[in-house]
C-alpha positions as CSV (number, residue, x, y, z in Angstrom):
1,M,116.2,-59.4,57.3
2,A,113.8,-60.8,54.9
3,K,109.9,-61.3,55.2
4,C,107.6,-63.9,53.9
5,T,104.4,-62.1,52.7
6,V,102.3,-65.3,52.7
7,C,102.9,-66.1,56.3
8,D,103.6,-62.6,57.4
9,V,106.8,-63.5,59.4
10,A,110.3,-62.1,59.6
11,L,113.2,-64.2,58.5
12,R,117.0,-64.1,58.4
13,A,118.1,-63.4,55.0
14,H,120.2,-66.5,54.6
15,L,119.7,-69.2,52.1
16,T,119.3,-72.1,54.5
17,D,116.7,-70.3,56.5
18,L,114.7,-69.3,53.5
19,Q,114.8,-72.9,52.2
20,K,113.8,-74.3,55.5
21,H,110.9,-71.9,55.7
22,M,109.8,-72.8,52.2
23,N,109.6,-76.5,53.1
24,N,107.7,-75.7,56.3
25,Q,104.2,-77.4,56.4
26,K,102.5,-74.0,57.5
27,H,104.0,-72.1,54.6
28,Q,103.0,-74.7,52.1
29,A,99.4,-74.7,53.5
30,N,99.3,-70.9,53.2
31,M,100.6,-71.1,49.6
32,E,97.7,-73.6,48.8
33,N,95.2,-71.2,50.3
34,K,96.5,-68.3,48.4
35,A,96.2,-70.1,45.1
36,K,92.6,-70.7,45.8
37,H,91.9,-67.0,46.3
38,R,90.1,-65.3,43.4
39,S,91.5,-62.0,42.2
40,L,89.6,-58.7,42.1
41,Q,89.3,-58.9,38.4
42,T,87.6,-62.3,38.5
43,L,85.2,-60.9,41.0
44,G,84.2,-58.1,38.6
45,V,86.2,-55.4,40.3
46,Q,88.1,-53.4,37.7
47,V,91.4,-51.8,38.4
48,V,91.5,-48.3,37.0
49,R,94.5,-47.9,34.9
50,D,96.2,-44.7,33.8
51,E,94.7,-44.9,30.3
52,T,91.2,-45.0,31.8
53,K,92.1,-42.1,34.1
54,R,93.4,-40.2,31.2
55,L,90.1,-40.6,29.3
56,D,88.1,-39.4,32.3
57,L,90.3,-36.5,33.0
58,K,90.4,-35.3,29.4
59,L,86.5,-35.6,29.1
60,A,86.1,-33.7,32.5
61,M,88.3,-30.9,31.2
62,F,86.2,-30.7,28.1
63,I,83.0,-30.6,30.0
64,A,84.4,-27.9,32.4
65,V,85.6,-25.6,29.5
66,H,82.8,-26.2,26.9
67,A,79.6,-27.7,28.4
68,N,77.3,-28.1,31.4
69,I,78.2,-30.9,33.8
70,C,74.7,-32.5,33.5
71,S,75.4,-33.3,29.8
72,M,78.0,-35.8,30.9
73,D,75.3,-38.3,31.7
74,H,74.1,-38.2,28.1
75,L,77.6,-37.9,26.6
76,C,78.7,-40.9,28.4
77,D,75.9,-43.1,27.1
78,L,76.5,-41.8,23.6
79,L,80.2,-42.4,23.6
80,K,79.7,-46.0,24.9
81,D,77.2,-46.6,22.1
82,V,79.4,-45.3,19.3
83,G,82.6,-46.7,20.8
84,K,81.8,-50.4,21.1
85,N,84.7,-52.8,21.1
86,T,86.9,-49.9,22.0
87,T,88.1,-48.3,25.3
88,L,85.0,-46.1,25.3
89,E,82.8,-49.1,25.9
90,R,84.2,-49.3,29.3
91,L,83.6,-45.6,30.1
92,R,82.2,-45.0,33.5
93,L,81.8,-41.2,33.8
94,H,78.7,-39.4,34.9
95,R,78.0,-36.0,36.4
96,T,78.8,-37.0,40.0
97,K,82.2,-38.4,39.2
98,C,82.9,-35.7,36.6
99,S,82.1,-32.9,39.1
100,K,84.4,-34.5,41.7
101,I,87.3,-34.7,39.1
102,I,86.8,-31.1,38.1
103,K,86.6,-29.8,41.7
104,N,89.0,-32.1,43.5
105,V,91.5,-33.3,40.9
106,L,91.9,-30.9,37.9
107,A,91.5,-27.5,39.7
108,P,93.7,-28.4,42.7
109,A,96.4,-29.8,40.6
110,L,96.5,-26.6,38.5
111,L,96.5,-24.4,41.5
112,S,99.4,-26.3,43.1
113,D,101.4,-26.0,39.9
114,L,100.7,-22.2,39.8
115,V,101.6,-21.7,43.5
116,D,104.9,-23.7,42.9
117,D,105.7,-21.6,39.9
118,M,105.0,-18.3,41.8
119,N,107.2,-19.3,44.8
120,T,110.0,-20.3,42.4
121,S,109.8,-16.9,40.6
122,G,110.0,-15.1,44.0
123,A,108.1,-12.0,42.8
124,Y,104.6,-11.3,41.7
125,S,101.8,-8.7,41.7
126,F,98.1,-9.0,42.6
127,I,95.4,-7.6,40.5
128,I,92.1,-7.6,42.5
129,D,88.5,-6.5,42.1
130,E,85.2,-7.3,43.7
131,S,81.8,-8.0,42.0
132,T,78.5,-9.5,42.7
133,D,77.1,-12.6,40.8
134,I,73.6,-13.4,39.6
135,S,72.7,-14.9,43.1
136,V,73.7,-11.6,44.8
137,V,76.9,-13.2,46.2
138,K,79.9,-10.8,46.5
139,Y,83.3,-12.1,45.5
140,L,86.8,-10.8,45.5
141,A,88.7,-12.1,42.5
142,I,92.5,-12.3,42.4
143,M,94.6,-12.4,39.3
144,V,98.4,-12.8,39.6
145,K,101.2,-11.4,37.3
146,Y,104.6,-13.0,37.6
147,F,107.5,-14.3,35.6
148,S,107.4,-18.0,35.2
149,T,110.8,-19.5,35.3
150,K,109.4,-22.8,34.3
151,E,108.1,-21.5,30.9
152,G,110.3,-18.4,30.6
153,T,107.5,-16.0,30.0
154,M,105.6,-13.3,31.9
155,K,102.2,-14.7,32.8
156,T,98.9,-13.4,34.2
157,E,96.9,-16.2,35.8
158,F,93.7,-16.7,37.8
159,L,94.7,-17.3,41.5
160,G,91.1,-17.5,42.9
161,I,87.9,-16.0,44.1
162,L,86.9,-15.3,47.7
163,E,83.3,-15.0,48.9
164,V,83.1,-11.9,51.1
165,Y,80.2,-10.9,53.3
166,R,81.4,-7.3,53.9
167,A,83.2,-5.3,51.5
168,T,85.1,-3.3,54.0
169,A,88.9,-2.8,53.9
170,E,89.4,-4.9,57.1
171,A,87.3,-7.8,55.9
172,L,88.8,-7.7,52.3
173,T,92.4,-7.5,53.7
174,G,91.9,-10.4,56.2
175,A,90.3,-12.6,53.6
176,L,93.2,-11.8,51.0
177,K,96.0,-12.6,53.7
178,E,94.3,-15.7,54.9
179,Y,93.8,-17.0,51.4
180,A,97.5,-16.4,50.5
181,S,98.6,-17.9,53.8
182,N,96.6,-21.1,53.1
183,L,98.2,-21.4,49.7
184,G,101.8,-21.0,51.2
185,L,102.4,-17.6,49.7
186,N,104.7,-15.2,51.5
187,L,103.4,-11.7,50.6
188,K,105.9,-9.9,52.8
189,E,108.8,-11.2,50.8
190,H,107.4,-11.6,47.3
191,L,104.4,-9.2,46.7
192,V,105.6,-6.4,44.4
193,G,102.4,-4.5,43.5
194,L,98.7,-4.3,43.9
195,G,96.6,-3.3,41.0
196,S,92.9,-2.5,41.0
197,D,90.3,0.1,39.9
198,G,89.5,3.3,41.9
199,A,87.4,1.7,44.6
200,N,88.2,3.3,48.0
201,A,87.9,0.0,49.9
202,L,90.6,-1.4,47.7
203,I,93.2,1.3,47.0
204,G,92.0,4.4,48.9
205,R,94.8,6.4,50.6
206,H,93.3,5.7,54.1
207,N,91.9,2.5,55.5
208,S,91.9,0.4,52.3
209,V,93.3,-3.0,51.3
210,Y,96.4,-1.3,49.9
211,S,97.0,1.0,53.0
212,R,96.7,-2.0,55.3
213,L,99.0,-4.1,53.2
214,K,101.5,-1.2,53.0
215,E,101.9,-1.2,56.8
216,E,103.2,-4.7,56.6
217,I,104.9,-4.6,53.2
218,P,106.5,-1.1,52.8
219,Q,107.9,-1.8,49.4
220,I,104.5,-2.7,47.8
221,Q,103.5,-0.5,44.8
222,L,100.0,0.7,44.1
223,I,99.0,0.6,40.4
224,R,95.6,2.2,39.7
225,C,94.0,0.9,36.6
226,V,94.7,3.2,33.6
227,C,91.8,1.9,31.7
228,H,89.4,2.9,34.4
229,S,91.1,6.3,34.7
230,L,90.8,6.9,30.9
231,H,87.1,5.9,31.2
232,N,86.5,8.3,34.0
233,A,88.2,11.1,32.1
234,A,86.0,10.4,29.0
235,S,82.9,10.2,31.1
236,E,83.5,13.5,32.9
237,A,84.2,15.2,29.6
238,A,81.0,13.8,28.1
239,A,79.0,15.7,30.7
240,E,79.9,18.9,28.7
241,M,77.9,17.6,25.8
242,P,74.1,17.9,25.4
243,A,72.2,15.3,27.2
244,D,70.2,14.6,24.1
245,L,73.3,13.0,22.4
246,E,73.3,10.1,24.9
247,F,69.5,9.7,24.5
248,L,69.9,9.6,20.7
249,V,72.6,6.9,20.7
250,R,71.2,4.9,23.5
251,E,67.5,5.0,22.5
252,T,68.3,4.4,18.8
253,R,69.6,0.9,19.7
254,N,66.8,0.3,22.2
255,W,64.2,1.2,19.6
256,F,65.1,-2.1,17.7
257,A,66.2,-4.1,20.6
258,R,63.0,-6.0,21.3
259,S,61.0,-5.5,18.2
260,P,61.5,-7.9,15.2
261,L,59.0,-6.0,13.1
262,R,61.0,-2.7,13.5
263,R,64.2,-4.5,12.5
264,L,62.5,-5.9,9.4
265,Q,61.1,-2.5,8.4
266,Y,64.5,-0.8,8.9
267,R,66.3,-3.6,7.1
268,D,64.0,-3.2,4.1
269,L,64.6,0.5,4.2
270,F,68.3,0.2,4.4
271,G,68.4,-2.3,1.6
272,A,66.3,0.0,-0.6
273,I,68.8,2.9,-0.1
274,N,72.0,0.8,-0.3
275,N,71.2,-1.7,-3.1
276,G,70.1,-4.5,-0.8
277,A,73.0,-4.2,1.7
278,M,72.4,-5.2,5.3
279,P,72.8,-2.7,8.1
280,A,75.4,-3.2,10.8
281,N,74.2,-4.0,14.3
282,L,73.7,-1.0,16.6
283,V,75.9,-1.0,19.7
284,Q,74.5,-0.8,23.2
285,L,75.9,1.8,25.6
286,S,77.0,0.5,29.0
287,A,77.9,2.4,32.1
288,T,80.5,-0.3,33.0
289,R,82.0,-0.9,29.4
290,W,85.1,1.2,28.9
291,L,84.5,3.8,26.2
292,A,81.6,2.0,24.4
293,W,80.8,5.4,22.9
294,S,83.4,4.9,20.2
295,R,81.8,1.9,18.4
296,A,78.2,3.1,19.1
297,I,78.9,6.5,17.5
298,D,80.7,4.8,14.6
299,V,77.7,2.6,13.7
300,V,75.2,5.5,14.2
301,M,77.2,7.9,11.9
302,S,77.6,5.2,9.3
303,Q,73.8,4.9,9.1
304,W,72.9,8.5,9.8
305,L,70.8,9.0,6.6
306,E,69.0,5.7,6.9
307,L,68.1,6.1,10.6
308,K,67.0,9.8,10.0
309,T,64.7,8.5,7.1
310,H,63.4,5.6,9.2
311,F,62.4,7.8,12.3
312,G,61.0,10.4,9.9
313,I,58.7,7.8,8.5
314,I,57.7,6.6,12.0
315,A,57.0,10.2,13.2
316,G,54.9,10.8,10.1
317,S,52.8,7.7,10.4
318,Q,52.0,8.2,14.1
319,K,48.7,9.8,15.1
320,S,48.6,12.6,17.6
321,S,46.9,10.3,20.0
322,D,49.8,7.7,19.9
323,K,51.5,7.4,23.3
324,C,55.0,6.4,21.7
325,T,56.9,9.6,22.2
326,V,60.3,8.0,21.8
327,G,59.9,7.6,18.0
328,R,58.9,11.2,17.6
329,K,61.7,12.5,19.9
330,L,64.3,10.5,17.9
331,S,62.9,11.9,14.6
332,D,63.3,15.4,15.9
333,L,66.9,14.7,17.1
334,Y,67.9,13.3,13.7
335,R,66.4,16.3,11.9
336,N,68.4,18.6,14.1
337,E,71.8,18.8,12.4
338,E,73.5,20.1,15.4
339,H,73.6,16.6,16.9
340,K,75.4,15.4,13.8
341,L,78.0,18.0,14.2
342,Y,78.5,17.0,17.9
343,L,78.9,13.3,16.9
344,L,81.3,14.1,14.1
345,F,83.4,16.0,16.6
346,L,83.4,13.2,19.1
347,Q,83.9,10.4,16.7
348,P,87.8,10.7,16.2
349,I,88.4,11.6,19.7
350,T,86.5,8.7,21.3
351,K,88.2,6.3,18.7
352,A,91.6,7.6,19.7
353,L,90.7,7.2,23.4
354,N,89.4,3.7,22.8
355,Q,92.5,2.6,20.8
356,L,94.7,3.8,23.7
357,N,92.5,2.1,26.2
358,L,92.8,-1.2,24.3
359,K,96.6,-0.9,24.3
360,F,96.7,-0.6,28.1
361,Q,94.5,-3.6,28.4
362,A,97.2,-5.8,26.7
363,T,99.2,-8.1,28.9
364,D,102.4,-8.0,26.9
365,A,102.8,-4.3,26.1
366,E,105.9,-2.2,26.9
367,V,104.9,0.1,29.7
368,P,107.1,3.0,28.8
369,V,105.8,3.1,25.3
370,L,102.2,3.1,26.5
371,I,103.1,6.0,29.0
372,N,104.6,7.8,25.9
373,E,101.3,7.5,24.0
374,L,99.4,8.8,27.0
375,H,101.6,11.9,27.1
376,E,101.1,12.2,23.3
377,M,97.4,12.1,23.7
378,C,97.5,14.9,26.2
379,I,99.5,17.1,23.8
380,T,97.2,16.2,20.8
381,V,94.2,17.3,22.8
382,A,95.9,20.5,24.1
383,R,96.9,21.5,20.6
384,M,93.3,21.4,19.4
385,F,92.2,24.4,21.6
386,L,95.3,26.0,23.2
387,E,97.7,28.4,21.9
388,P,100.8,26.6,20.4
389,K,103.2,28.6,22.7
390,V,101.7,27.1,25.8
391,V,101.8,23.5,24.6
392,P,105.0,21.7,25.6
393,R,107.0,19.2,23.7
394,L,107.9,15.7,24.7
395,D,111.3,15.2,26.4
396,A,112.7,12.3,24.4
397,G,115.6,11.6,26.7
398,G,117.4,9.9,23.8
399,T,114.5,7.6,22.8
400,C,111.5,8.8,20.9
401,D,109.2,6.0,21.7
402,T,109.5,6.6,25.4
403,A,109.4,10.4,25.4
404,V,107.3,12.1,28.0
405,M,106.6,15.5,29.3
406,S,108.7,16.8,32.2
407,D,107.1,17.6,35.5
408,D,107.5,21.3,34.9
409,A,105.9,21.0,31.4
410,I,102.9,19.2,33.0
411,A,102.5,21.9,35.6
412,A,102.7,24.6,33.0
413,L,100.0,22.9,30.9
414,E,97.8,22.7,34.0
415,L,98.2,26.4,34.5
416,A,97.4,27.2,30.8
417,L,94.3,25.0,31.2
418,K,93.0,27.4,33.9
419,N,93.9,30.6,31.9
420,P,91.2,31.6,29.4
421,Q,93.8,33.7,27.6
422,A,95.7,30.6,26.6
423,R,92.9,29.4,24.5
424,L,92.6,29.8,20.8
425,P,89.7,31.8,19.3
426,L,86.7,29.6,18.6
427,K,87.2,29.9,14.9
428,S,90.8,28.6,15.2
429,V,90.1,25.6,17.3
430,D,90.6,22.2,15.6
431,Y,87.3,20.5,15.6
432,G,88.4,17.9,13.1
433,D,88.0,17.6,9.3
434,P,84.6,15.8,9.4
435,F,83.1,18.5,11.6
436,R,84.6,21.3,9.3
437,I,83.4,19.6,6.1
438,E,79.9,19.0,7.3
439,L,79.7,22.5,8.7
440,G,80.5,23.8,5.2
441,R,77.4,22.0,3.8
442,M,75.1,23.3,6.5
443,Q,73.4,26.6,7.0
444,I,73.5,27.2,10.7
445,K,72.8,30.4,12.8
446,P,75.8,32.1,14.2
447,D,74.5,32.1,17.8
448,I,73.8,28.3,17.5
449,L,77.2,27.6,16.1
450,N,78.7,29.6,18.9
451,V,77.0,27.4,21.5
452,I,78.2,24.2,19.7
453,E,81.8,25.4,19.5
454,N,81.8,26.5,23.1
455,R,80.5,23.1,24.2
456,C,83.2,21.4,22.2
457,V,85.9,23.5,23.7
458,S,84.6,22.7,27.2
459,Y,84.6,19.0,26.3
460,L,88.3,19.3,25.2
461,A,89.2,21.2,28.4
462,S,87.5,18.7,30.7
463,L,89.1,15.7,28.8
464,L,92.5,17.3,29.1
465,K,92.1,17.9,32.8
466,G,91.2,14.2,33.3
467,L,94.2,13.0,31.3
468,L,96.6,15.2,33.1
469,R,95.3,13.8,36.4
470,I,96.5,10.4,35.3
471,L,100.0,11.5,34.4
472,P,101.6,12.1,37.8
473,E,100.3,8.7,39.1
474,Q,101.7,6.7,36.2
475,S,104.7,8.7,34.9
476,G,106.6,8.9,38.1
477,R,106.2,5.1,38.8
478,F,106.9,3.9,35.2
479,S,109.2,6.5,33.7
480,A,112.3,4.7,35.1
481,M,111.2,1.4,33.6
482,K,112.2,2.7,30.1
483,H,115.8,2.1,31.2
484,L,115.1,-1.6,31.2
485,M,114.1,-1.6,27.5
486,P,116.5,-3.4,25.0
487,G,117.0,-0.2,23.0
488,V,118.2,1.7,26.1
489,C,120.0,-0.8,28.5
490,L,122.1,-2.3,25.7
491,K,123.6,0.9,24.5
492,P,127.4,1.3,24.6
493,Y,129.0,2.6,27.8
494,G,128.7,6.4,28.2
495,Q,125.3,6.4,26.3
496,R,123.3,4.0,28.5
497,P,121.5,5.2,31.7
498,R,123.4,5.2,35.0
499,F,122.6,2.6,37.6
500,Q,121.0,5.1,40.0
501,S,118.3,5.9,37.3
502,L,116.8,2.4,37.5
503,P,113.6,1.8,39.6
504,L,115.7,0.6,42.5
505,S,112.8,1.1,45.0
506,L,111.2,-2.0,43.6
507,A,114.1,-4.2,44.4
508,A,113.7,-7.0,47.0
509,K,114.9,-6.2,50.6
510,E,117.6,-8.8,50.5
511,T,119.0,-7.4,47.1
512,D,122.8,-6.8,47.2
513,M,123.0,-3.4,45.5
514,T,126.7,-3.8,44.9
515,V,126.3,-7.0,42.9
516,L,123.5,-5.5,41.0
517,Q,125.4,-2.4,40.0
518,Q,128.4,-4.6,39.0
519,Q,126.3,-6.6,36.8
520,W,124.6,-3.6,35.3
521,D,128.0,-2.0,34.4
522,R,129.4,-5.3,33.1
523,M,126.5,-5.5,30.5
524,A,128.2,-2.7,28.5
525,N,131.2,-5.0,27.9
526,V,129.2,-7.7,25.9
527,D,128.7,-7.5,22.2
528,W,125.0,-8.3,22.4
529,G,124.5,-8.2,18.6
530,Q,127.0,-11.1,18.2
531,Y,125.6,-12.9,21.2
532,F,122.0,-12.9,19.7
533,D,123.3,-13.5,16.2
534,G,122.1,-10.0,15.0
535,S,118.5,-10.6,16.3
536,V,118.5,-8.7,19.6
537,P,115.1,-9.1,21.3
538,T,112.8,-6.1,21.1
539,S,110.7,-7.1,24.1
540,S,111.9,-6.4,27.5
541,V,110.7,-9.6,29.0
542,E,112.4,-11.7,26.2
543,L,115.7,-9.8,26.7
544,W,115.9,-10.1,30.5
545,T,114.8,-13.8,30.2
546,A,117.8,-14.4,27.9
547,L,120.1,-12.5,30.3
548,F,118.8,-14.5,33.2
549,K,120.1,-17.7,31.4
550,Y,123.3,-16.0,30.2
551,E,126.1,-18.3,31.3
552,I,129.9,-18.4,30.9
553,G,132.0,-21.1,32.5
554,G,129.0,-22.2,34.6
555,E,128.5,-18.8,36.0
556,R,125.3,-16.9,35.4
557,R,126.8,-13.4,35.1
558,F,123.6,-11.4,34.9
559,A,121.2,-13.4,37.1
560,A,120.9,-10.8,39.7
561,I,120.2,-7.8,37.5
562,A,117.9,-9.9,35.3
563,A,115.9,-11.1,38.3
564,F,115.6,-7.5,39.4
565,A,114.4,-6.4,35.9
566,L,111.8,-9.2,35.7
567,R,110.6,-8.3,39.2
568,V,110.0,-4.7,38.0
569,L,108.1,-6.0,34.9
570,T,105.6,-7.8,37.0
571,T,103.8,-4.5,37.8
572,P,100.4,-4.5,36.0
573,L,98.9,-1.5,34.1
574,S,95.2,-2.3,34.3
575,N,92.8,-4.8,35.9
576,A,91.4,-5.8,32.5
577,T,92.3,-9.4,33.2
578,V,90.2,-9.6,36.4
579,E,87.2,-7.9,34.6
580,R,87.6,-10.8,32.0
581,A,87.5,-13.3,34.8
582,F,84.2,-11.7,36.0
583,S,82.9,-11.9,32.4
584,V,83.6,-15.7,32.5
585,M,82.0,-15.9,35.9
586,N,78.8,-14.4,34.6
587,L,78.7,-16.9,31.7
588,T,79.2,-19.8,34.1
589,K,76.9,-18.9,36.9
590,T,73.7,-18.0,35.2
591,K,70.0,-17.7,36.2
592,I,69.4,-21.5,35.9
593,R,72.7,-22.4,37.5
594,N,72.4,-19.8,40.3
595,R,72.8,-22.3,43.2
596,M,76.5,-23.2,42.3
597,Q,78.7,-23.1,45.3
598,T,81.9,-21.1,45.5
599,K,84.3,-24.1,45.3
600,M,82.8,-25.4,42.1
601,L,82.6,-21.9,40.6
602,E,86.2,-21.3,41.4
603,A,87.1,-24.6,39.9
604,L,85.3,-24.0,36.6
605,L,86.8,-20.5,36.4
606,R,90.3,-21.9,36.9
607,L,89.9,-24.5,34.1
608,R,88.3,-22.1,31.7
609,L,90.7,-19.2,32.3
610,W,93.6,-21.7,32.2
611,S,92.6,-23.1,28.9
612,H,92.2,-19.6,27.4
613,G,95.1,-18.8,25.2
614,R,96.5,-22.4,25.3
615,H,95.6,-25.4,23.0
616,C,92.4,-26.0,25.0
617,C,91.2,-29.5,25.8
618,A,92.3,-31.2,22.6
619,A,96.0,-30.8,23.5
620,F,95.5,-31.1,27.3
621,E,97.5,-33.8,28.9
622,P,97.0,-34.7,32.6
623,S,99.9,-34.2,34.8
624,A,101.4,-36.7,37.3
625,A,99.7,-34.8,40.2
626,M,96.3,-35.2,38.6
627,Y,96.8,-39.0,38.3
628,A,97.8,-39.0,41.9
629,L,94.7,-37.1,43.1
630,F,92.5,-39.4,41.0
631,N,91.5,-41.9,43.7
632,R,88.6,-42.6,46.1
633,E,89.5,-39.7,48.2
634,M,88.3,-37.2,45.6
635,Y,84.7,-38.1,46.7
636,D,85.4,-37.1,50.3
637,D,84.3,-33.4,50.7
638,D,81.9,-31.6,52.9
639,Q,79.7,-30.0,50.1
640,V,76.0,-30.3,50.5
641,G,73.4,-30.1,47.7
642,G,73.5,-31.8,44.3
643,A,76.1,-34.1,43.1
644,D,78.7,-31.4,42.6
645,G,77.5,-28.9,45.1
646,T,74.3,-27.9,43.3
647,E,76.0,-27.8,39.9
648,A,74.4,-31.0,39.0
649,G,71.5,-30.6,41.5
650,A,68.1,-28.9,41.1
651,A,69.1,-26.7,38.2
652,D,70.1,-29.5,36.0
653,E,67.1,-31.7,37.0
654,M,64.9,-28.8,36.0
655,I,66.6,-28.6,32.6
656,D,65.9,-32.4,32.1
657,E,62.2,-31.8,33.1
658,I,61.9,-29.1,30.5
659,I,63.4,-31.2,27.8
660,V,61.0,-34.0,28.7
661,M,58.0,-31.7,28.7
662,I,59.1,-30.3,25.3
663,S,59.4,-33.8,23.8
664,G,55.9,-34.7,25.2
665,D,54.4,-31.7,23.5
666,E,56.1,-32.6,20.2
667,E,54.5,-36.1,20.4
668,I,51.1,-34.7,21.0
669,L,51.4,-32.3,18.0
């Protein structure tokens, strides 16, 4: 069958019939009428081409990542002015269209790609946390860690944020499951682990998000954030130190925080003492920042003489009637050399804890190596104040970089911690070289020194107790992961671990253990040095990615064992990534932009976090899905408020009014 589109009739697909219809009077009349019709272009209607869409999409991405949406109005006029006789002259992009592109084109396309990649990988872990924004709206943020088969790398991406009204386990679990279901994610089959901080509503043993998911997903693993645990251990140990120490560090910074005059006075004093050098900025202590003490102590100790002199001058110049007691108190604290001894003792310990914490925040670290460093930290602290005979050694198990203490050794160390007889005499305790050197320069009473030393030992004992509390949680879960490291799993037959020592509890339910063991045993038959041309990967992810692609005669011989290993490696160590997402949220939704709705906020977070670590907006190229979504339907949503759901509403209009007022004042002046 054939059809004439001019006459809208069906014809037999024969030449004689087509020629007969062509000579028909009705057809010829319709053809004449069609020739008289004007095209849309002649009527002034422009057809949006892909090159125009590309320009709009790239500009919208730039605005979402780097600027405020209301600035698109001004940027568009500027680009049209400087881009005359170019494509820019036809630019039609203002804040309404820009906000729709961000919210209904760019963000949904990226989310769709992410979900497709997750479903293809077949295994992922969630990292969740809750927080409240500037407008007192509570959100649950979700990050996902998975192996991307498309890019061949382990990725941690922003999945979304949920606005929650009640932070109960029931409400949070229901919202999480509904969100995953709407995205087409099968949590029962693919969710490997759940990572979060120590909030009871999220990962408590009873009636939490984890416990409720555990009822439906028995194989799900709980990963408590090691960074939070380290922070808690350090905070509990800090309670053994004098309260004046925190006052000294905190109020020293606060003294200069809001006074330009005080800063100038201190800068002049510092320059006079140090030949015109500029002082380093003091660090603010924060109850939510992990181990902020380390940097704060470093800065205070590097300027101890200058700060002591400054506050001495302040105290000396004040009258007895002055009500500013903070300056006098700080002067007294700096004159008391006991506080300097305490800070010299704390400085190397907090620095070591901070370095360990930063390693656990990394997204590409080898988990067994980090667990080894956690065990080493425990032994280092124990050796400072316990008898050598009660301090255990690491059980290397054939690999020094993954050595850990055995369960019996940990239990023995816990018993020694409770036994006062297992502690070294105060004079034999290792307080650190800076402490010992400074003590040799000071004249301090024996009873005061005894108090200082006892407090330091109590700090070490409390810190060790907190560190040991972390070990059973992490070591039992991650110790078997060392068998998946290149230096272990590629050893010759007889030296490599047995199949039963692998973390098989993390395997998917449908996994054929027989095939898995056959492929594990077969790995010992391959000369991997020759296969990798002498450059065997040192990263577990790189190794198992290569083994996943290993193919001989069209057969992928290690696909099952590689998929299992990559599934295990999706387990997270910390929720540092979700904390970073909240940091971006606080920079996006501010006091002025406090009416931004959840959909727009999620879209902006998705684009900003997606661009982080990539080539940003300069190298961004729109995908085919973005071009497909770029149509009139992107304006169809049920948001109320400003042009983009209050993003370009009252807040941005207020900014414009302020700019106009300032301009008017300048003209008057």
